[in-house]
C-alpha positions as CSV (number, residue, x, y, z in Angstrom):
1,X,-12.1,-42.9,-25.5
2,X,-13.3,-41.4,-21.8
3,X,-10.2,-41.3,-20.6
4,X,-8.8,-39.0,-23.1
5,X,-11.7,-36.8,-22.6
6,X,-10.5,-36.2,-18.7
7,X,-7.0,-35.8,-19.8
8,X,-7.8,-33.2,-22.1
9,X,-10.3,-31.4,-19.5
10,X,-7.8,-31.9,-16.8
11,X,-5.2,-30.1,-19.3
12,X,-7.4,-27.1,-19.6
13,X,-8.4,-27.2,-16.0
14,X,-4.7,-27.0,-15.3
15,X,-4.2,-23.9,-18.0
16,X,-7.1,-21.8,-16.3
17,X,-5.9,-22.5,-13.1
18,X,-2.5,-21.1,-14.4
19,X,-3.8,-18.4,-15.9
20,X,-5.8,-17.4,-12.6
21,X,-3.0,-17.6,-10.7
22,X,-0.9,-15.3,-12.7
23,X,-3.3,-13.0,-12.3
24,X,-4.2,-12.7,-9.0
25,X,-0.3,-12.7,-8.4
26,X,0.0,-9.9,-10.2
27,X,-2.7,-8.0,-8.8
28,X,-1.3,-8.9,-5.7
29,X,2.0,-7.3,-6.3
30,X,0.1,-4.3,-7.8
31,X,-1.9,-3.8,-4.8
32,X,1.4,-4.4,-2.6
33,X,2.9,-1.2,-4.4
34,X,-0.3,0.7,-4.1
35,X,-0.3,0.3,-0.3
36,X,3.4,1.0,0.1
37,X,2.6,4.2,-1.8
38,X,-0.1,4.8,0.6
39,X,1.9,4.1,4.1
40,X,5.0,6.3,2.6
41,X,2.6,9.0,1.8
42,X,1.2,9.0,5.6
43,X,4.5,9.3,6.9
44,X,5.4,12.3,5.0
45,X,1.9,13.8,6.2
46,X,2.8,12.6,9.8
47,X,6.2,14.0,9.5
48,X,4.6,17.5,8.2
49,X,2.1,17.6,11.2
50,X,5.0,17.1,13.4
51,X,7.3,19.6,12.1
52,X,3.9,22.5,11.7
53,X,3.2,21.5,15.7
54,X,6.8,21.8,17.0
55,X,6.7,25.1,14.8
56,X,4.0,26.1,16.4
57,X,4.9,25.5,19.9
58,X,8.2,27.3,19.3
59,X,6.1,30.4,17.9
60,X,3.9,30.2,21.1
61,X,7.0,29.8,23.5
62,X,8.6,33.1,21.7
63,X,5.5,34.6,22.0
64,X,4.8,34.0,25.4
65,X,8.4,35.1,26.6
66,X,7.8,38.3,24.6
67,X,5.0,39.2,26.4
68,X,5.7,38.2,29.8
69,X,9.8,39.7,29.8
């Protein structure tokens, strides 16, 4: 009957929707992990830059004190 065919098609749509949502969730999780990893890399790079800038400041201060005094 027509109702049975509609029921079968609805079941198929539900199965495909579930599979699609699972795939999207997996992709979202993978993207979240990737973005978190990049944020860690960025924080480490910024920390290294700050340390490098601090070292240059100390070195410049020491060189100035040595030249002046």
